[in-house]
PDBQT receptor file of N, H, CA, C and O in Angstrom, charges set to zero:
ATOM      1  N   MET A   1       2.579  -6.774   9.137  1.00  0.00    +0.000 N 
ATOM      2  CA  MET A   1       1.357  -6.493   8.255  1.00  0.00    +0.000 C 
ATOM      3  C   MET A   1       1.114  -4.881   7.970  1.00  0.00    +0.000 C 
ATOM      4  O   MET A   1       0.714  -4.077   8.812  1.00  0.00    +0.000 OA
ATOM      5  N   ILE A   2       1.530  -4.514   6.233  1.00  0.00    +0.000 N 
ATOM      6  H   ILE A   2       1.855  -5.166   5.548  1.00  0.00    +0.000 HD
ATOM      7  CA  ILE A   2       1.572  -3.310   5.715  1.00  0.00    +0.000 C 
ATOM      8  C   ILE A   2       0.104  -3.192   4.950  1.00  0.00    +0.000 C 
ATOM      9  O   ILE A   2      -0.499  -4.205   4.594  1.00  0.00    +0.000 OA
ATOM     10  N   GLY A   3      -0.307  -2.112   4.775  1.00  0.00    +0.000 N 
ATOM     11  H   GLY A   3       0.183  -1.290   5.064  1.00  0.00    +0.000 HD
ATOM     12  CA  GLY A   3      -1.736  -1.659   3.390  1.00  0.00    +0.000 C 
ATOM     13  C   GLY A   3      -0.766  -1.252   2.429  1.00  0.00    +0.000 C 
ATOM     14  O   GLY A   3       0.409  -0.900   2.520  1.00  0.00    +0.000 OA
ATOM     15  N   TYR A   4      -1.623  -1.403   1.413  1.00  0.00    +0.000 N 
ATOM     16  H   TYR A   4      -2.578  -1.689   1.338  1.00  0.00    +0.000 HD
ATOM     17  CA  TYR A   4      -1.437  -1.287   0.349  1.00  0.00    +0.000 C 
ATOM     18  C   TYR A   4      -2.726  -1.027  -0.134  1.00  0.00    +0.000 C 
ATOM     19  O   TYR A   4      -3.712  -1.449   0.468  1.00  0.00    +0.000 OA
ATOM     20  N   LYS A   5      -2.834  -0.200  -1.432  1.00  0.00    +0.000 N 
ATOM     21  H   LYS A   5      -2.032   0.143  -1.922  1.00  0.00    +0.000 HD
ATOM     22  CA  LYS A   5      -3.854   0.262  -1.975  1.00  0.00    +0.000 C 
ATOM     23  C   LYS A   5      -3.311  -0.531  -3.755  1.00  0.00    +0.000 C 
ATOM     24  O   LYS A   5      -2.442  -0.131  -4.529  1.00  0.00    +0.000 OA
ATOM     25  N   CYS A   6      -4.448  -1.986  -3.898  1.00  0.00    +0.000 N 
ATOM     26  H   CYS A   6      -5.154  -2.311  -3.268  1.00  0.00    +0.000 HD
ATOM     27  CA  CYS A   6      -4.424  -1.766  -4.896  1.00  0.00    +0.000 C 
ATOM     28  C   CYS A   6      -4.434  -0.851  -6.264  1.00  0.00    +0.000 C 
ATOM     29  O   CYS A   6      -5.355  -0.048  -6.414  1.00  0.00    +0.000 OA
ATOM     30  N   GLY A   7      -3.427  -0.974  -7.238  1.00  0.00    +0.000 N 
ATOM     31  H   GLY A   7      -2.679  -1.626  -7.116  1.00  0.00    +0.000 HD
ATOM     32  CA  GLY A   7      -3.387  -0.179  -8.910  1.00  0.00    +0.000 C 
ATOM     33  C   GLY A   7      -4.775  -0.107  -9.553  1.00  0.00    +0.000 C 
ATOM     34  O   GLY A   7      -5.451   0.809 -10.021  1.00  0.00    +0.000 OA
ATOM     35  N   ASN A   8      -4.918  -1.257  -9.416  1.00  0.00    +0.000 N 
ATOM     36  H   ASN A   8      -4.369  -2.001  -9.035  1.00  0.00    +0.000 HD
ATOM     37  CA  ASN A   8      -6.293  -1.242 -10.690  1.00  0.00    +0.000 C 
ATOM     38  C   ASN A   8      -7.615  -1.492 -10.076  1.00  0.00    +0.000 C 
ATOM     39  O   ASN A   8      -8.432  -0.863 -10.749  1.00  0.00    +0.000 OA
ATOM     40  N   CYS A   9      -8.186  -2.098  -9.143  1.00  0.00    +0.000 N 
ATOM     41  H   CYS A   9      -7.523  -2.609  -8.597  1.00  0.00    +0.000 HD
ATOM     42  CA  CYS A   9      -9.422  -1.493  -8.685  1.00  0.00    +0.000 C 
ATOM     43  C   CYS A   9      -9.307  -0.859  -7.157  1.00  0.00    +0.000 C 
ATOM     44  O   CYS A   9     -10.072  -1.073  -6.216  1.00  0.00    +0.000 OA
ATOM     45  N   LYS A  10      -8.398  -0.211  -7.177  1.00  0.00    +0.000 N 
ATOM     46  H   LYS A  10      -7.776  -0.038  -7.941  1.00  0.00    +0.000 HD
ATOM     47  CA  LYS A  10      -8.238   0.663  -5.746  1.00  0.00    +0.000 C 
ATOM     48  C   LYS A  10      -8.809   0.104  -4.582  1.00  0.00    +0.000 C 
ATOM     49  O   LYS A  10      -9.594   0.881  -4.038  1.00  0.00    +0.000 OA
ATOM     50  N   LYS A  11      -8.684  -0.925  -4.052  1.00  0.00    +0.000 N 
ATOM     51  H   LYS A  11      -8.047  -1.557  -4.494  1.00  0.00    +0.000 HD
ATOM     52  CA  LYS A  11      -9.304  -1.647  -2.864  1.00  0.00    +0.000 C 
ATOM     53  C   LYS A  11      -7.708  -1.407  -1.993  1.00  0.00    +0.000 C 
ATOM     54  O   LYS A  11      -6.604  -1.133  -2.464  1.00  0.00    +0.000 OA
ATOM     55  N   THR A  12      -8.126  -1.631  -0.599  1.00  0.00    +0.000 N 
ATOM     56  H   THR A  12      -9.023  -1.853  -0.216  1.00  0.00    +0.000 HD
ATOM     57  CA  THR A  12      -7.244  -1.999   0.697  1.00  0.00    +0.000 C 
ATOM     58  C   THR A  12      -6.778  -3.099   0.836  1.00  0.00    +0.000 C 
ATOM     59  O   THR A  12      -7.334  -3.636   1.794  1.00  0.00    +0.000 OA
ATOM     60  N   VAL A  13      -5.830  -3.917   0.257  1.00  0.00    +0.000 N 
ATOM     61  H   VAL A  13      -5.379  -3.480  -0.522  1.00  0.00    +0.000 HD
ATOM     62  CA  VAL A  13      -5.031  -4.747   0.889  1.00  0.00    +0.000 C 
ATOM     63  C   VAL A  13      -3.990  -5.127   1.842  1.00  0.00    +0.000 C 
ATOM     64  O   VAL A  13      -2.852  -4.669   1.746  1.00  0.00    +0.000 OA
ATOM     65  N   GLU A  14      -4.342  -5.959   2.771  1.00  0.00    +0.000 N 
ATOM     66  H   GLU A  14      -5.266  -6.331   2.849  1.00  0.00    +0.000 HD
ATOM     67  CA  GLU A  14      -3.006  -6.023   3.882  1.00  0.00    +0.000 C 
ATOM     68  C   GLU A  14      -2.459  -7.638   3.780  1.00  0.00    +0.000 C 
ATOM     69  O   GLU A  14      -3.052  -8.717   3.792  1.00  0.00    +0.000 OA
ATOM     70  N   PHE A  15      -0.678  -7.157   3.649  1.00  0.00    +0.000 N 
ATOM     71  H   PHE A  15      -0.196  -6.281   3.639  1.00  0.00    +0.000 HD
ATOM     72  CA  PHE A  15       0.115  -7.875   2.961  1.00  0.00    +0.000 C 
ATOM     73  C   PHE A  15       1.117  -8.422   4.287  1.00  0.00    +0.000 C 
ATOM     74  O   PHE A  15       0.787  -7.771   5.278  1.00  0.00    +0.000 OA
ATOM     75  N   ASP A  16       2.202  -9.380   4.613  1.00  0.00    +0.000 N 
ATOM     76  H   ASP A  16       2.470  -9.909   3.808  1.00  0.00    +0.000 HD
ATOM     77  CA  ASP A  16       3.177 -10.005   5.643  1.00  0.00    +0.000 C 
ATOM     78  C   ASP A  16       4.576  -9.071   4.889  1.00  0.00    +0.000 C 
ATOM     79  O   ASP A  16       4.894  -9.591   3.819  1.00  0.00    +0.000 OA
ATOM     80  N   ALA A  17       5.160  -8.227   5.134  1.00  0.00    +0.000 N 
ATOM     81  H   ALA A  17       4.902  -7.805   6.003  1.00  0.00    +0.000 HD
ATOM     82  CA  ALA A  17       6.575  -7.678   4.500  1.00  0.00    +0.000 C 
ATOM     83  C   ALA A  17       7.309  -8.786   3.748  1.00  0.00    +0.000 C 
ATOM     84  O   ALA A  17       8.090  -8.576   2.820  1.00  0.00    +0.000 OA
ATOM     85  N   GLN A  18       6.871 -10.414   4.408  1.00  0.00    +0.000 N 
ATOM     86  H   GLN A  18       6.237 -10.585   5.162  1.00  0.00    +0.000 HD
ATOM     87  CA  GLN A  18       7.689 -11.136   3.972  1.00  0.00    +0.000 C 
ATOM     88  C   GLN A  18       7.709 -11.961   2.601  1.00  0.00    +0.000 C 
ATOM     89  O   GLN A  18       8.640 -12.582   2.089  1.00  0.00    +0.000 OA
ATOM     90  N   ASN A  19       6.283 -11.757   2.130  1.00  0.00    +0.000 N 
ATOM     91  H   ASN A  19       5.526 -11.252   2.546  1.00  0.00    +0.000 HD
ATOM     92  CA  ASN A  19       5.769 -12.576   1.034  1.00  0.00    +0.000 C 
ATOM     93  C   ASN A  19       6.657 -11.591  -0.146  1.00  0.00    +0.000 C 
ATOM     94  O   ASN A  19       7.069 -10.431  -0.132  1.00  0.00    +0.000 OA
ATOM     95  N   ILE A  20       6.709 -12.903  -1.311  1.00  0.00    +0.000 N 
ATOM     96  H   ILE A  20       6.375 -13.845  -1.322  1.00  0.00    +0.000 HD
ATOM     97  CA  ILE A  20       7.270 -12.473  -2.369  1.00  0.00    +0.000 C 
ATOM     98  C   ILE A  20       6.525 -12.863  -3.428  1.00  0.00    +0.000 C 
ATOM     99  O   ILE A  20       6.462 -14.073  -3.644  1.00  0.00    +0.000 OA
ATOM    100  N   GLY A  21       5.797 -11.925  -4.319  1.00  0.00    +0.000 N 
ATOM    101  H   GLY A  21       5.848 -10.942  -4.143  1.00  0.00    +0.000 HD
ATOM    102  CA  GLY A  21       5.504 -12.482  -5.507  1.00  0.00    +0.000 C 
ATOM    103  C   GLY A  21       3.744 -11.809  -5.286  1.00  0.00    +0.000 C 
ATOM    104  O   GLY A  21       2.839 -12.221  -6.011  1.00  0.00    +0.000 OA
ATOM    105  N   ILE A  22       3.533 -10.903  -4.345  1.00  0.00    +0.000 N 
ATOM    106  H   ILE A  22       4.268 -10.569  -3.755  1.00  0.00    +0.000 HD
ATOM    107  CA  ILE A  22       1.933 -10.589  -4.366  1.00  0.00    +0.000 C 
ATOM    108  C   ILE A  22       0.884 -10.158  -5.484  1.00  0.00    +0.000 C 
ATOM    109  O   ILE A  22       0.992  -9.517  -6.530  1.00  0.00    +0.000 OA
ATOM    110  N   LYS A  23       0.212 -10.549  -5.068  1.00  0.00    +0.000 N 
ATOM    111  H   LYS A  23       0.124 -11.069  -4.218  1.00  0.00    +0.000 HD
ATOM    112  CA  LYS A  23      -0.597  -9.711  -6.122  1.00  0.00    +0.000 C 
ATOM    113  C   LYS A  23      -2.052  -9.857  -5.230  1.00  0.00    +0.000 C 
ATOM    114  O   LYS A  23      -2.204 -10.457  -4.166  1.00  0.00    +0.000 OA
ATOM    115  N   CYS A  24      -3.115  -9.067  -6.063  1.00  0.00    +0.000 N 
ATOM    116  H   CYS A  24      -2.991  -8.579  -6.927  1.00  0.00    +0.000 HD
ATOM    117  CA  CYS A  24      -4.779  -8.214  -5.250  1.00  0.00    +0.000 C 
ATOM    118  C   CYS A  24      -5.664  -9.745  -5.351  1.00  0.00    +0.000 C 
ATOM    119  O   CYS A  24      -5.622 -10.566  -6.268  1.00  0.00    +0.000 OA
ATOM    120  N   PRO A  25      -6.438  -9.795  -4.112  1.00  0.00    +0.000 N 
ATOM    121  CA  PRO A  25      -7.118 -11.320  -3.874  1.00  0.00    +0.000 C 
ATOM    122  C   PRO A  25      -8.299 -10.421  -4.940  1.00  0.00    +0.000 C 
ATOM    123  O   PRO A  25      -9.362 -11.041  -4.900  1.00  0.00    +0.000 OA
ATOM    124  N   HIS A  26      -8.374  -9.608  -5.536  1.00  0.00    +0.000 N 
ATOM    125  H   HIS A  26      -7.511  -9.104  -5.568  1.00  0.00    +0.000 HD
ATOM    126  CA  HIS A  26      -9.944  -9.348  -5.662  1.00  0.00    +0.000 C 
ATOM    127  C   HIS A  26     -10.315  -9.035  -7.565  1.00  0.00    +0.000 C 
ATOM    128  O   HIS A  26     -11.298  -9.159  -8.296  1.00  0.00    +0.000 OA
ATOM    129  N   CYS A  27      -8.237  -8.383  -7.785  1.00  0.00    +0.000 N 
ATOM    130  H   CYS A  27      -7.439  -8.282  -7.191  1.00  0.00    +0.000 HD
ATOM    131  CA  CYS A  27      -8.310  -8.373  -9.483  1.00  0.00    +0.000 C 
ATOM    132  C   CYS A  27      -7.380  -9.081  -9.791  1.00  0.00    +0.000 C 
ATOM    133  O   CYS A  27      -7.358  -9.331 -10.996  1.00  0.00    +0.000 OA
ATOM    134  N   GLY A  28      -6.035  -9.826  -8.801  1.00  0.00    +0.000 N 
ATOM    135  H   GLY A  28      -6.053  -9.623  -7.822  1.00  0.00    +0.000 HD
ATOM    136  CA  GLY A  28      -5.408 -10.444  -9.370  1.00  0.00    +0.000 C 
ATOM    137  C   GLY A  28      -4.547  -9.740  -9.919  1.00  0.00    +0.000 C 
ATOM    138  O   GLY A  28      -3.736 -10.295 -10.660  1.00  0.00    +0.000 OA
ATOM    139  N   SER A  29      -4.472  -8.020  -9.662  1.00  0.00    +0.000 N 
ATOM    140  H   SER A  29      -5.131  -7.569  -9.060  1.00  0.00    +0.000 HD
ATOM    141  CA  SER A  29      -3.668  -7.135 -10.136  1.00  0.00    +0.000 C 
ATOM    142  C   SER A  29      -2.228  -6.783  -8.997  1.00  0.00    +0.000 C 
ATOM    143  O   SER A  29      -2.193  -6.643  -7.775  1.00  0.00    +0.000 OA
ATOM    144  N   LYS A  30      -0.943  -6.721 -10.257  1.00  0.00    +0.000 N 
ATOM    145  H   LYS A  30      -0.971  -6.835 -11.250  1.00  0.00    +0.000 HD
ATOM    146  CA  LYS A  30       0.226  -6.836  -9.296  1.00  0.00    +0.000 C 
ATOM    147  C   LYS A  30       0.615  -5.587  -8.888  1.00  0.00    +0.000 C 
ATOM    148  O   LYS A  30       1.166  -5.793  -7.807  1.00  0.00    +0.000 OA
ATOM    149  N   LEU A  31       0.647  -4.552  -9.092  1.00  0.00    +0.000 N 
ATOM    150  H   LEU A  31       0.199  -4.385  -9.970  1.00  0.00    +0.000 HD
ATOM    151  CA  LEU A  31       0.323  -3.103  -9.054  1.00  0.00    +0.000 C 
ATOM    152  C   LEU A  31      -0.364  -2.412  -7.453  1.00  0.00    +0.000 C 
ATOM    153  O   LEU A  31      -1.496  -2.268  -6.989  1.00  0.00    +0.000 OA
ATOM    154  N   PHE A  32       0.826  -2.162  -7.065  1.00  0.00    +0.000 N 
ATOM    155  H   PHE A  32       1.745  -2.278  -7.441  1.00  0.00    +0.000 HD
ATOM    156  CA  PHE A  32       0.261  -1.714  -5.414  1.00  0.00    +0.000 C 
ATOM    157  C   PHE A  32       1.324  -0.281  -4.955  1.00  0.00    +0.000 C 
ATOM    158  O   PHE A  32       2.520  -0.021  -5.092  1.00  0.00    +0.000 OA
ATOM    159  N   TYR A  33       0.185   0.386  -4.382  1.00  0.00    +0.000 N 
ATOM    160  H   TYR A  33      -0.786   0.175  -4.270  1.00  0.00    +0.000 HD
ATOM    161  CA  TYR A  33       0.641   1.365  -3.743  1.00  0.00    +0.000 C 
ATOM    162  C   TYR A  33       0.487   1.158  -2.091  1.00  0.00    +0.000 C 
ATOM    163  O   TYR A  33      -0.230   0.432  -1.402  1.00  0.00    +0.000 OA
ATOM    164  N   LYS A  34       1.571   2.208  -1.781  1.00  0.00    +0.000 N 
ATOM    165  H   LYS A  34       2.153   2.797  -2.341  1.00  0.00    +0.000 HD
ATOM    166  CA  LYS A  34       1.684   1.804   0.113  1.00  0.00    +0.000 C 
ATOM    167  C   LYS A  34       0.716   3.618   0.719  1.00  0.00    +0.000 C 
ATOM    168  O   LYS A  34       0.932   4.799   0.446  1.00  0.00    +0.000 OA
ATOM    169  N   GLU A  35      -0.217   2.976   1.513  1.00  0.00    +0.000 N 
ATOM    170  H   GLU A  35      -0.392   2.017   1.735  1.00  0.00    +0.000 HD
ATOM    171  CA  GLU A  35      -0.501   4.102   2.136  1.00  0.00    +0.000 C 
ATOM    172  C   GLU A  35      -0.267   5.004   3.009  1.00  0.00    +0.000 C 
ATOM    173  O   GLU A  35      -0.091   4.685   4.185  1.00  0.00    +0.000 OA
ATOM    174  N   ARG A  36      -0.228   6.091   2.661  1.00  0.00    +0.000 N 
ATOM    175  H   ARG A  36      -0.371   6.350   1.706  1.00  0.00    +0.000 HD
ATOM    176  CA  ARG A  36      -0.230   6.989   3.276  1.00  0.00    +0.000 C 
ATOM    177  C   ARG A  36      -1.116   8.038   4.188  1.00  0.00    +0.000 C 
ATOM    178  O   ARG A  36      -2.254   8.405   3.896  1.00  0.00    +0.000 OA
ATOM    179  N   PRO A  37      -0.295   8.488   5.467  1.00  0.00    +0.000 N 
ATOM    180  CA  PRO A  37      -1.311   8.980   6.219  1.00  0.00    +0.000 C 
ATOM    181  C   PRO A  37      -1.853  10.779   5.616  1.00  0.00    +0.000 C 
ATOM    182  O   PRO A  37      -1.019  11.035   4.748  1.00  0.00    +0.000 OA
ATOM    183  N   THR A  38      -2.573  11.681   5.698  1.00  0.00    +0.000 N 
ATOM    184  H   THR A  38      -3.250  11.473   6.403  1.00  0.00    +0.000 HD
ATOM    185  CA  THR A  38      -2.960  12.080   4.528  1.00  0.00    +0.000 C 
ATOM    186  C   THR A  38      -2.693  13.750   5.314  1.00  0.00    +0.000 C 
ATOM    187  O   THR A  38      -2.775  14.816   4.704  1.00  0.00    +0.000 OA
ATOM    188  N   LYS A  39      -2.340  13.576   6.908  1.00  0.00    +0.000 N 
ATOM    189  H   LYS A  39      -2.274  12.710   7.403  1.00  0.00    +0.000 HD
ATOM    190  CA  LYS A  39      -1.954  14.089   7.587  1.00  0.00    +0.000 C 
ATOM    191  C   LYS A  39      -0.450  14.240   7.016  1.00  0.00    +0.000 C 
ATOM    192  O   LYS A  39       0.267  13.254   6.844  1.00  0.00    +0.000 OA
ATOM    193  N   ALA A  40       0.081  15.932   6.660  1.00  0.00    +0.000 N 
ATOM    194  H   ALA A  40      -0.501  16.733   6.800  1.00  0.00    +0.000 HD
ATOM    195  CA  ALA A  40       1.053  16.831   6.434  1.00  0.00    +0.000 C 
ATOM    196  C   ALA A  40       1.852  16.740   7.344  1.00  0.00    +0.000 C 
ATOM    197  O   ALA A  40       1.602  16.945   8.532  1.00  0.00    +0.000 OA
ATOM    198  N   LYS A  41       3.451  16.253   6.622  1.00  0.00    +0.000 N 
ATOM    199  H   LYS A  41       3.654  16.086   5.657  1.00  0.00    +0.000 HD
ATOM    200  CA  LYS A  41       4.479  16.662   8.123  1.00  0.00    +0.000 C 
ATOM    201  C   LYS A  41       4.936  18.105   8.359  1.00  0.00    +0.000 C 
ATOM    202  O   LYS A  41       4.649  19.102   7.697  1.00  0.00    +0.000 OA
ATOM    203  N   GLN A  42       5.798  17.989   9.570  1.00  0.00    +0.000 N 
ATOM    204  H   GLN A  42       6.031  17.179  10.108  1.00  0.00    +0.000 HD
ATOM    205  CA  GLN A  42       6.011  19.291  10.203  1.00  0.00    +0.000 C 
ATOM    206  C   GLN A  42       7.502  19.013  10.057  1.00  0.00    +0.000 C 
ATOM    207  O   GLN A  42       7.884  17.894  10.400  1.00  0.00    +0.000 OA
ATOM    208  N   LEU A  43       8.450  19.943   9.562  1.00  0.00    +0.000 N 
ATOM    209  H   LEU A  43       8.140  20.852   9.283  1.00  0.00    +0.000 HD
ATOM    210  CA  LEU A  43      10.219  19.584   9.771  1.00  0.00    +0.000 C 
ATOM    211  C   LEU A  43      10.353  21.215  10.604  1.00  0.00    +0.000 C 
ATOM    212  O   LEU A  43       9.653  22.225  10.539  1.00  0.00    +0.000 OA
ATOM    213  N   LEU A  44      11.356  20.939  11.224  1.00  0.00    +0.000 N 
ATOM    214  H   LEU A  44      11.924  20.118  11.276  1.00  0.00    +0.000 HD
ATOM    215  CA  LEU A  44      11.815  22.001  11.882  1.00  0.00    +0.000 C 
ATOM    216  C   LEU A  44      13.342  22.214  11.201  1.00  0.00    +0.000 C 
ATOM    217  O   LEU A  44      14.310  21.458  11.112  1.00  0.00    +0.000 OA
ATOM    218  N   ALA A  45      13.044  23.948  10.653  1.00  0.00    +0.000 N 
ATOM    219  H   ALA A  45      12.258  24.563  10.725  1.00  0.00    +0.000 HD
ATOM    220  CA  ALA A  45      14.539  23.963  10.085  1.00  0.00    +0.000 C 
ATOM    221  C   ALA A  45      15.703  23.877  10.724  1.00  0.00    +0.000 C 
ATOM    222  O   ALA A  45      15.382  24.211  11.865  1.00  0.00    +0.000 OA
ATOM    223  N   ARG A  46      16.313  23.756  10.733  1.00  0.00    +0.000 N 
ATOM    224  H   ARG A  46      16.573  23.485   9.806  1.00  0.00    +0.000 HD
ATOM    225  CA  ARG A  46      17.944  24.193  11.769  1.00  0.00    +0.000 C 
ATOM    226  C   ARG A  46      18.761  25.899  11.416  1.00  0.00    +0.000 C 
ATOM    227  O   ARG A  46      19.777  26.234  12.024  1.00  0.00    +0.000 OA
TER     228      ARG A  46
């Protein structure tokens, strides 16, 4: 299961990665943003 945030109502929704044609169960929107951790990644330069 992957967590997404609805672009319309901003509620968190979880979907199976195999699901096609997903829409928000709260408002019916089809626009989603993948939730990312708030911690910034650190990379080592070569």
